[in-house]
N, C-alpha and C positions, 0 to 999 in steps of 0.2 A: 428359590429366593436369591441365591448367589448370581444366577443368570440375570435376574431383574436388576440387581445392583450393578452388575457389569454393564448392562445396557445403558443405565443412567449415567454411569461414570464415563463410558465411552462417548456418550452424547455430549458431555461437557467439553471434550477435547477433540471432537471430530474435525477432520480436515476442512469440511465445508462450513464450519461455524464461522460467523462473521462478527457478531457483536462481542467486543472484548471489554468495553467499559460502558459507563452510562452515556457518555457523550456520543460514542459510536452508535449505541442503540437508538439514541434520539435522532441522529442523522439518518439512520435507516428508516425510522418511523416517518420522518418528514417525506421521504421518497416513496414509501410503500403503504402507509396506513390508509385504509379504505375510508374511514370516517373523515380524515383530513382532506382526502381527495374530493369527497362529496361536498365538504364545506368550501373548498376552493372553487368548485364549479358553481356553488350557490353564490359565492362572492362575485364571480364573473357575471352571473345573471343579474345580481343586484345592481351592479354598476351600470346596467342598461336603463335603470329607472330614470336617471337624470336625463338621459338622451330622449327617452320617450316623453318625459314631461316638457322638455324644450321644444319638441315637435309641435305642440299646441300653440306656440308663439310664432312659428315660422310660416312662410307662405305655403299654401296648398295649391298645387297645379294639377289640373286634370285634362286629359285629351279624350274627346268623344268623336265617333264617326258613325255614319249610317249609310246604308244603301237600300233603296225601296223600289220594288216593281209596281208600276201603276198601270191599271187596265180600266179605262173609263169610256163611257158612251154618252154622247150628247144628242138629244132628240129635239127636233123643232118641226115647224110646219113644212119647211123645205126639205126635210130628210133627217137623217141621223149621221153622226160623226163619231167614229171610234178612234180612240187614241191609246196606244200602248207604248210605254217608255220606262226607262230606269232612271231614277233620280238618286244623286249621291250628295253627301254633305259631311263636313268635318268641322270641328271647332276646338278651341283650347280656352280654358278658363283659369284665372288666377284669383285666389282669395287670400287676402292678407288681413288677419285679425288686428283691429285697432283697439277694441275694448271687449275682452272676454275674461272677466275676472276669475271665473272658475279655472280657465286655462293657466293663468298666472299662479294661482294657488297650487294647482297640480304640478307645475314646474318646481315650486318650492318643496312640495311633498317629495318629488323625485330626488331632489338633493338630500333630503333627510333620509329617504329610504336607501339611497346609496351609502350614506354614512352609517345607517343601521346595519347594512350588510358587512361593512368593514368591521364594525364592533362585534358582530356575531362571529366573524372569522377570527377575531382576537380571542373570543371565548373558546373557539375550537382549538386554537394554538395552545392556550393555557391548559385545556383539557388534555391535549396530547402529551404535554410535559408531565402532567400528573399521572396519566395512564401508563406512560413508559416507566416513570420512576417507580410507581407502585408495582407494576409487573416485574421490573428488574429486581427490586428489593424482595419481592415475594420469592423469587428464585434463590436469592442469597439466603433468605430466612430458611427456606426448605433445605438448602444445602447444609447449613449449620445444624438444622434439626436432625438431618440424616446422619451427619458426622457424630452428633452427641448420642443419638440412639445406637449407632454402630459401636461407639465406645462403650456404651452401657451394656450392649449385648456381649461384647468381648469380655468385659469384666464379669458379667453374670456367668458366662461360660467358664471362666477361670474359677469363680467361686463355686460353681457346681462341681467342677472336677475336684476342688479341695474338699468339698463336703462328702463326695463319694469316697475319696481316699480316707478321710477321717472316720467315716462310718465303718469302713472295712477294718480299721484298726481299733474301733470301739470307742473313739473319743467323742463322737457326736451321735445323736439319735437319728432315726429314719426321718423324723419331722424336719430336721435341718436339711436333709437331702431333698425332701419334697418342696420345702420353701425355696431352695435354690433352683430346683427344676421349674417351679412356677414362675420365678422371676426371669429365668432364661427364656421360657416360652413367651412370656409377656413382652420381653424385649425384642424377641424375634418377630412377633406380630406388629409391634410398633415400628420396627425397621422396614417391614413390607409397606406399611401405611405411609411412612415418611418417604420412601422411594417413589411410591405412587404420587404423593403430593408434589414431589420435586418434578416429576414428569409433567404433571398438570400445569404447574407454574411455568415450566419452560415452554410448553405449547401455547400458553396464554401470551407470553412475551413474543413468541414467534408469530402469532396472529397479528400483533401490532407492527412489528418491524419487518414482516414479510420474509424473514429468513430464519433458519434454524439457529438458535443461540448456542454459542460454544461456552468455553470456560470464561466466566464473568469475574471481573475484578471486584473484590469485596472491600469492606471498610478496613483501613489500616488499624492494626492493633495499637491501642493507646492514644488514638487521635482524640483531641479535645473538641467537643461540640460547643459552638459559640451561641450566646444568647442573641435574640433578634435585636436589630438596631433600626429604629430607636427602641430602647428598652422600657417601653411604656405602653400598656395595653390600650389606653385611651387614644393615643396617637394612631395606632393601627385601626381601631374602630372608626375613628373620624376619616381616615384615608379610605377605608372600605366603603363607608356611606357615600363618599363622593367619587371615588376613583374606580370602584369595582366595575368590570365590564358588564355585569348583569344590571347594575344601576344605570350605567350609561345607555344600555340598550333600552331600558324602560323609559328613560328620559326622552330618547329619540322617538319611541313609540307614542309617548304622550304628545310630543310636538306634532307628530303626524296626525293624531286624533284631533288636536285643536284645529289644525288647518282643514281637516276633513269637514268639521262643522262649518267653517267659513266657505268651503267649496260648495257644499250642498245648499247653503243659504243663498249663494250667488245664482241659483236657479230662478230667483225672483227678479234678477237684474237684466237690463237690456244688453244686447250684443251689437257691436258696430264693426263692420268689415269693409275693406276696400275690395271691390269686385271688378275685375277686368276680363273681357272676353273678346275673342275674334273667331268668326265662323265663315264658312263658305258653303253654298248650296248650288248644285248644278243640275239643271233639267234640260235634256237635249230635245224634247218634243213639246210643242209642234215646231219650235225653232230653238236654236241654242240659247239657253237662258242661264246666266251665271250671276248669282247674288253673293256679295262679300260684304260683311259688316263687322265693325269693331265698336266696343263700348267700354266705358270705365265709369265707375260711380261708387258712392258710399251707400251701404245697405244697413238699415236698422231693423232689428228684430226685437220685439217687446213681448215677453210672455205675459199672458193675461190670466189664464186659468188652466191648470194641468190636473184637475181632479183631486187636488189635495196631496199629490205625490211629493212635491217639493217640501212642504211643511212636514210631511211624515219622515222623509229621509233626513231632514235636518234634526228632528227630535231623536231619531235613531242615532245619528252621529254624536249628538250631545250626550246621550246615555253611554255611548262607547268612550267618550272622553272622560266621564266620571269613572268608568271602569279602568281606564289607563291611569288615572290619578291614584286609584287604590292599588293597582299593580306596582306603580312606582314606589309607593309607601312600603308595600310588602317587600320589594326588592331591597330597599335600604335596610329594613329590619333584618332580612335574611343575610345581607352582606355583613352587617354588624355582628350577627350571631356567628357566622362563619369565621370572622376574624377572632372573636373571643374564643371559640372552640379551638382554632388553630394555635392561638397564643397559649392557651392552657395545655394543648398537646405538646408544644415545644418545651415550656417551662417544667411541667410535671414529668415529661419524658426525660429531660436532662437529670432531674432529681432521681427518677427511677433508674436510669443508667448508672448513676453513682452508687445507688443502694445495691443494685444487682452486681456491680463490679466488686463491692465489698463482700456481698454474699458469695460470689464465686471464690474469693480467697478463703473465706471461712468454711465453705463447703468442701474445698479441696483439702484444707487442714483437717476438717472433721473426718473425711474419708481416710486420709493417711493415719489419723489417730485410731480409727476403728480397725483398720487393717493391722496396725501394730497390736492393738488390744486383742484382736482375734488370734494373732500369732502367740501371744503370751497367755491366752486363756481367760482374759477378763471380759471379752466381748464375744458375742455369738454371731453365727452366720447372718442372721436377719439384720443385725446392726450394720454390718458391712454393706449388705444389699440396699438397705434404706439410705445409707450415705451415698452410695453410687447413684441411686435414683434421684436423690436431692441434687446432686451435682449436675446430672444430665438435664434436669428441669431448669436449674438456674442458668445453664449455658444457653438453652433455647429461649428462655425469657429475656436474657441479656441481648441476644442477637435481635429478637423482635423489637425490643425497646429502642435499640440504636437506630434501626432502619425506620421505625415508626416516627421517631423524633425528627429524622431527616425529612421524611415525607410531610410531617406537620409544618416544617419550615417552608417547604414549597407551597403548601396549602395556605399558609399565612400570606405569602407574597401574592398568591392567586386571589385571595380575598380582597387585597388592596389594589388589584389590577396591575401589578408591577412584575409579575412572573414572566421570565423570558429565558433566552438561551444562556445569558450570563449566569443565571442561577443554576442552571444545569452544569455549567462549567465549574462553578464554585463547589458543588457537591462532588463532581467528578474528581476534583483535586484532592478530596479526602480518601479516595479509594487507592488501594495498593496497585502499583504499576504491574 
């Protein structure tokens, strides 16, 4: 077990460790996180949608060429004539759409799809902040838990030694020794579990930042957590319902669905194009024959009947538009719920921190009083052990409450769609240098 603890402690201060505080961990994650890299590639792909949509409004130019071997025989009353020759030809054609409504709608859809890609990348950036912060805080929580359990184990070992000494002189019973031994064994098991949890938390952070984390800066002792601004849950809910990246993405998806109905319905409309062409044909037999022609005109195509396909895909698009409406409504409700949950997480977390800070003071006082009472004979061994366990539990709960409150603050900003690097820097300023 000592070796396991040594490995964990050595990992915290290894020379290859890179992340020293939350801001550094976030910068490492920006460069190395696989999910963000995938989201960035998806953004680059999404930006091509507007280019693809614009292509339907621009001229289309095509070049064609052919070469043909001809072997013919002509028969008449005067005899037969065989001709074998190779004919060649090439041509170029330009088509400029004048009226193709579906192409115009598709271009507008491309603009919306590019905007949707930008919004989805914004979601990925916010998700990265939350994942880094959560993984970072989990390491700190695990470190504090290990320190508290280690302190509990050392106190239990001391209490066990006192119980054994007192039993030898006959001032306590064997029951006291067994109770002290039980608490020591339990603390030892908890220490092993806490060390394992710390290593798991460190590796989780390493997966995100792409490097082995070292000694991380924790929250400064006595730092005061501030209430959210504005200090009104209704304002945060309203901001989430309109500004959340999830809501923005669903709004764009709805606009795309609305235009898709229009694009499919355009299958009933005529199309008008300007068509220009130039071609050359060359036939060397029986005498050199070269034909060259150019043409330009306006071409109208009017669909009459397509087997009902256009009507079917229009109805399909209309149904998907209704689906997009429902998903937008659900996104607004989800954003409002996330804002309320985060707000309550911050406010209740701050109250919990204050209560646990008071509990730490009272638990420390209770432990000292029980130790003194044990020395003078008015308290028994189990009273001291219980007081030590209560203090260790209080320290762990206090650590988790602090970091959970900080994480709730970030989640509240994310729910409103305003979470960014400045918020990471603000949290980082609360950490010990």
